[in-house]
C-alpha positions, 0 to 999 in steps of 0.5 A: 407754650413757647413764645413763637406760639404766643406771638403767633396767637397775638398776631392772629390778624395778619394776612399770610400770603395764600398759596397759589392753588391749582384754578380750575377753568371756568365752565362756559354755560351753554348758549340758550336756544331760540324756541320755535315761538320766538322765532315766530314772533321775531318773524312776524315782527320783522314783517310788520315792521316791513310793512309799515316801511313800505306803506309810509314809503308808498304814502310819501311816494303818492303825495309827492306825485300829487304836490307835484301835479298841483304844482305843474296845474298851478304853473299852467293856471299862471301861464293861462292867466297871463295869456288871458290878461294880454287878450284883454289888453288887445281887445281893449286896444282894438275896441277903442273909439278912435281905432274904430273911427280911423278903420271906418274912414280909411278902409271902409270910406265912411264919414261921421255925420252928427245929424244922423246919430242917434242915441238910445237910452 
């Protein structure tokens, strides 16, 4: 063996640069086709999700309307309570004994006779 061959055997671990070879273009895999069953399942799933969304929205609308109606009734109740309290105060003022005595003397011309007064038990 000559010297060059011996050096080549000793330097086997040396990596020689690779030659550029003509690279083939990678094959594009065929797109997977969607089967009829998958289409049916996706359609059924979409319909179910749509139905649930409609149900949730309609329930929220009903809840809002009920809450609004309850609030309106509460406002009416508060207003009517104020009117009732005002009327009770007016009744108390009109039924006071001093007012009745004044009305009897001035309008009706009556006089208070203590001897004629009878107290019921």
